[in-house]
DRENGUMAR-903231 format. One line per field, with one value per residue (C-alpha): residue number from 0; residue in one letter; chain; x, y, z. Coordinates in steps of 0.25 Angstrom, whole numbers. Example, Ala and Ser with C-alpha at 12.3 -4.5 7.8 and 13.67 -1.06 7.14 Angstrom:
nr: [0;1]
rest: [A;S]
kette: [A;A]
c1: [49;55]
c2: [-18;-4]
c3: [31;29]
% end
This chain:
nr: [0;1;2;3;4;5;6;7;8;9;10;11;12;13;14;15;16;17;18;19;20;21;22;23;24;25;26;27;28;29;30;31;32;33;34;35;36;37;38;39;40;41;42;43;44;45;46;47;48;49;50;51;52;53;54;55;56;57;58;59;60;61;62;63;64;65;66;67;68;69;70;71;72;73;74;75;76;77;78;79;80;81;82;83;84;85;86;87;88;89;90;91;92;93;94;95;96;97;98;99;100;101;102;103;104;105;106;107;108;109;110;111;112;113;114;115;116;117;118;119;120;121;122;123;124;125;126;127;128;129;130;131;132;133;134;135;136;137;138;139;140;141;142;143;144;145;146;147;148;149;150;151;152;153;154;155;156;157;158;159;160;161;162;163;164;165;166;167;168;169;170;171;172;173;174;175;176;177;178;179;180;181;182;183;184;185;186;187;188;189;190;191;192;193;194;195;196;197;198;199;200;201;202;203;204;205;206;207;208;209;210;211;212;213;214;215;216;217;218;219;220;221;222;223;224;225;226;227;228;229;230;231;232;233;234;235;236;237;238;239;240;241;242;243;244;245;246;247;248;249;250;251;252;253;254;255;256;257;258;259;260;261;262;263;264;265;266;267;268;269;270;271;272;273;274;275;276;277;278;279;280;281;282;283;284;285;286;287;288;289;290;291;292;293;294;295;296;297;298;299;300;301;302;303;304;305;306;307;308;309;310;311;312;313;314;315;316;317;318;319;320;321;322;323;324;325;326;327;328;329;330;331;332;333;334;335;336;337;338;339;340;341;342;343;344;345;346;347;348;349;350;351;352;353;354;355;356;357;358;359;360;361;362;363;364;365;366;367;368;369;370]
rest: [M;K;E;T;A;E;V;R;L;I;A;S;S;K;N;W;I;E;G;A;A;V;Q;Q;L;E;K;T;A;S;L;P;G;M;R;L;A;V;G;L;P;D;L;H;P;G;K;G;S;P;I;G;A;A;F;A;V;E;G;Y;L;Y;P;A;L;V;G;N;D;I;G;C;G;V;G;L;W;R;T;E;L;S;A;K;K;L;K;R;E;V;W;A;D;R;L;R;N;L;D;N;A;W;D;D;D;V;S;E;F;L;G;V;R;G;I;E;L;S;G;Y;E;H;S;L;G;T;I;G;S;G;N;H;F;A;E;L;Q;A;I;E;S;V;A;N;P;E;G;S;E;Q;L;G;I;T;C;D;A;V;Y;L;C;V;H;S;G;S;R;G;F;G;E;A;I;L;R;E;H;F;A;Q;F;G;T;G;G;L;A;A;A;T;G;E;A;A;H;Y;L;A;R;H;D;H;A;R;H;W;A;S;A;N;R;E;L;I;A;A;R;V;A;E;R;L;K;T;E;G;T;R;L;I;D;I;C;H;N;W;V;E;Q;I;H;L;G;G;A;R;C;W;L;H;R;K;G;A;A;P;S;T;E;G;P;V;I;I;P;G;S;R;G;A;F;T;Y;L;V;A;P;K;E;P;C;E;R;S;A;F;S;L;A;H;G;A;G;R;K;W;S;R;S;D;S;R;A;R;L;E;K;R;F;S;A;K;D;L;A;R;T;E;L;G;S;H;V;I;C;E;D;K;E;L;L;Y;E;E;A;P;Q;A;Y;K;N;I;T;I;V;I;D;D;L;V;K;A;G;L;V;D;V;L;A;I;M;K;P;L;V;T;Y;K;V;R;R]
kette: [A;A;A;A;A;A;A;A;A;A;A;A;A;A;A;A;A;A;A;A;A;A;A;A;A;A;A;A;A;A;A;A;A;A;A;A;A;A;A;A;A;A;A;A;A;A;A;A;A;A;A;A;A;A;A;A;A;A;A;A;A;A;A;A;A;A;A;A;A;A;A;A;A;A;A;A;A;A;A;A;A;A;A;A;A;A;A;A;A;A;A;A;A;A;A;A;A;A;A;A;A;A;A;A;A;A;A;A;A;A;A;A;A;A;A;A;A;A;A;A;A;A;A;A;A;A;A;A;A;A;A;A;A;A;A;A;A;A;A;A;A;A;A;A;A;A;A;A;A;A;A;A;A;A;A;A;A;A;A;A;A;A;A;A;A;A;A;A;A;A;A;A;A;A;A;A;A;A;A;A;A;A;A;A;A;A;A;A;A;A;A;A;A;A;A;A;A;A;A;A;A;A;A;A;A;A;A;A;A;A;A;A;A;A;A;A;A;A;A;A;A;A;A;A;A;A;A;A;A;A;A;A;A;A;A;A;A;A;A;A;A;A;A;A;A;A;A;A;A;A;A;A;A;A;A;A;A;A;A;A;A;A;A;A;A;A;A;A;A;A;A;A;A;A;A;A;A;A;A;A;A;A;A;A;A;A;A;A;A;A;A;A;A;A;A;A;A;A;A;A;A;A;A;A;A;A;A;A;A;A;A;A;A;A;A;A;A;A;A;A;A;A;A;A;A;A;A;A;A;A;A;A;A;A;A;A;A;A;A;A;A;A;A;A;A;A;A;A;A;A;A;A;A;A;A;A;A;A;A;A;A;A;A;A;A;A;A;A;A;A;A]
c1: [476;466;458;445;439;435;420;413;399;397;383;375;365;354;358;350;361;356;363;364;372;382;383;387;397;404;403;409;420;425;429;444;452;441;447;436;421;412;397;392;379;371;376;365;365;369;371;382;389;383;380;385;399;413;424;439;446;460;465;451;440;425;416;404;407;406;393;386;384;399;400;386;386;379;381;376;373;369;359;354;340;335;332;323;314;311;304;303;291;297;311;305;297;309;318;314;321;333;332;334;348;355;353;366;380;385;398;402;396;405;417;419;420;430;421;420;407;402;391;380;379;364;363;372;364;353;351;347;338;341;344;350;344;345;339;337;340;340;348;341;352;366;375;388;387;402;403;390;395;408;401;392;379;370;356;348;352;345;354;355;359;362;364;368;379;385;372;374;388;393;383;390;404;400;393;406;414;404;404;419;421;408;407;422;432;444;459;462;475;469;465;450;450;456;445;434;440;440;426;422;429;422;408;411;414;402;393;397;395;381;377;382;374;361;363;365;352;344;349;345;331;330;336;348;363;370;383;389;394;396;397;401;402;398;400;415;428;441;455;459;469;464;473;485;479;474;460;448;436;423;411;397;387;398;402;416;421;433;427;420;406;396;381;373;359;348;336;327;319;330;341;354;367;379;391;406;415;424;437;437;441;444;433;422;430;430;416;402;387;382;367;357;358;346;337;329;331;324;314;312;309;299;292;292;287;277;266;268;271;266;276;270;273;288;289;290;299;297;306;297;306;301;306;306;305;296;301;292;300;312;304;301;315;322;312;318;313;322;334;341;341;351;352;357;367;373;373;381;391;392;393;404;412;412;404;398;385;385;371;358;350;335;329;320;318;324;325;325;319;308;306]
c2: [400;394;404;395;385;371;370;356;352;339;335;325;327;323;335;348;359;373;380;392;384;379;394;399;388;392;406;405;396;408;416;420;409;398;384;374;376;363;362;351;343;353;365;376;391;400;415;418;404;391;382;368;372;372;382;381;395;398;411;417;415;418;420;420;406;401;410;416;403;400;387;382;367;354;346;333;328;314;316;306;306;293;291;279;289;301;312;322;330;331;335;345;351;352;360;374;387;383;396;404;408;398;402;397;402;403;409;397;387;394;396;381;378;389;398;413;421;426;436;426;418;421;411;400;387;391;385;397;397;393;379;377;366;356;343;330;318;303;292;288;278;275;273;272;265;266;280;284;277;284;298;294;291;281;278;279;294;307;317;332;339;354;364;378;388;401;408;423;423;417;427;439;434;433;447;453;447;453;466;467;459;456;442;442;433;435;432;421;426;439;444;445;430;427;435;428;414;417;422;410;400;406;405;391;386;395;387;374;378;383;369;363;372;369;354;356;365;354;343;351;352;338;333;326;327;328;323;331;321;331;346;351;365;368;383;387;389;381;380;368;364;362;357;362;376;381;385;390;380;387;378;384;373;362;352;348;334;335;335;321;317;327;329;333;337;337;346;345;335;326;317;321;314;311;309;305;313;305;309;325;330;343;338;342;353;345;347;341;345;351;348;346;360;368;365;378;392;396;405;394;384;393;395;381;375;385;381;367;365;371;374;362;353;357;355;340;333;320;313;316;326;339;353;364;377;388;397;395;400;392;380;381;386;374;364;350;353;365;356;346;331;328;314;318;328;316;307;317;318;302;301;311;303;313;307;294;294;290;292;298;306;309;322;322;336;348;361;374;385;387;402]
c3: [347;337;329;328;338;336;337;341;344;351;348;339;329;339;348;347;345;341;329;338;348;337;332;346;348;335;337;351;345;338;350;352;358;356;353;355;356;359;359;367;365;374;366;365;362;374;375;365;366;367;380;380;374;378;372;373;372;372;378;382;392;388;400;391;387;401;403;415;423;426;434;430;431;435;448;453;467;472;483;494;488;483;468;473;480;471;477;466;472;486;481;471;483;492;482;486;489;480;472;485;490;499;514;519;519;504;508;516;506;495;505;508;493;491;483;484;485;472;476;470;483;483;471;477;478;468;455;446;434;419;417;431;440;452;448;456;447;448;440;428;423;425;412;419;433;436;432;439;452;452;451;463;455;462;456;469;471;467;461;461;448;449;438;442;441;446;446;445;448;434;428;435;430;416;417;423;411;401;407;405;392;386;380;376;382;391;387;396;402;408;421;416;412;426;433;425;428;443;443;434;443;455;448;444;459;464;454;458;473;468;463;476;484;475;477;492;493;485;493;506;501;497;511;504;502;489;484;472;461;449;448;434;428;414;413;415;409;411;405;397;387;372;361;369;372;385;384;392;391;392;395;394;397;396;406;407;403;412;426;428;426;421;423;411;414;403;405;418;411;406;411;416;412;421;411;412;403;394;390;391;377;369;359;369;375;388;390;390;389;401;399;388;382;379;366;367;373;386;378;368;379;385;372;368;381;388;379;380;395;408;419;426;415;415;430;427;417;408;417;429;436;443;439;449;442;446;435;424;413;417;417;402;399;405;401;396;382;381;382;373;375;385;380;367;373;382;370;362;373;374;359;359;369;379;391;396;403;418;422;418;429;429;434;446;451;444;452;443;451;462;459]
% end
């Protein structure tokens, strides 16, 4: 087993990478069993370890490197709404009560998908706070017509992008681990590791079902149907082979490059990119950026923007989209200005030979929270 890990940062000089994020990357790379630590172009500081990174570890599992929102990811649905007849105000008005518990049979919904109850079903089908959202989008441009067509992208449709995770379920799993083991890792070939992995897999599937139900609830409000095109998780751990060794690859805010096309959102006031991974490789830890990445912390964002913009100002973006967010603090914390330039993040992935851009999506209506 190697005593030191290889540390890589995939980012250009044009990118905004905080020194604190790089320090966290290097510190995390010193953990026992660490073989490879990769910072992606959306790298930014997290709680103890950075977000926008992937870590390959031999012989150990580190639940803290997956974090509390196990299974968080991004899904994309093609709706039957027409991009030729945009109705932003009407759609925004119809998107109500999505913060309330779903009033149908959650046991049946999960059961037909082979997913057991978690005890957090009151949150199933709800978006949550933080950087989670459901967003209606339209095609801004198509860079790869053939690849887009194979994915099911048509220029005349409105799309729904959903970013959410396992809600309180993943948090409970991490707290359970911390209560027993603190922030330490688990030897991979132990009953404790097997227990965590079983809980992790449950939360990951639950989170995917959560995104699916959010999309169904949004479609119902808008009187349309949705066809799922993509569902990619960016907080999880899986087993891989790295340089001949069997390792556990921990992704924290990192999309896989091994599961087909990936959707990479910017901020609510920026474009979203559909990309096709090129040959997956160890160099990037088989991973890609999962978004733009924060430029400012939430507290910094509030301090910088509260004196410059009213809440009403932030309810519209420079791209003409509507933002549904009745939590004033969250409106400032998640403002577009708080995020890095998504174009630079994507350019870094392209120049590194990791992706080809398929299409670019423009936001129409972003739903954060009503209450």
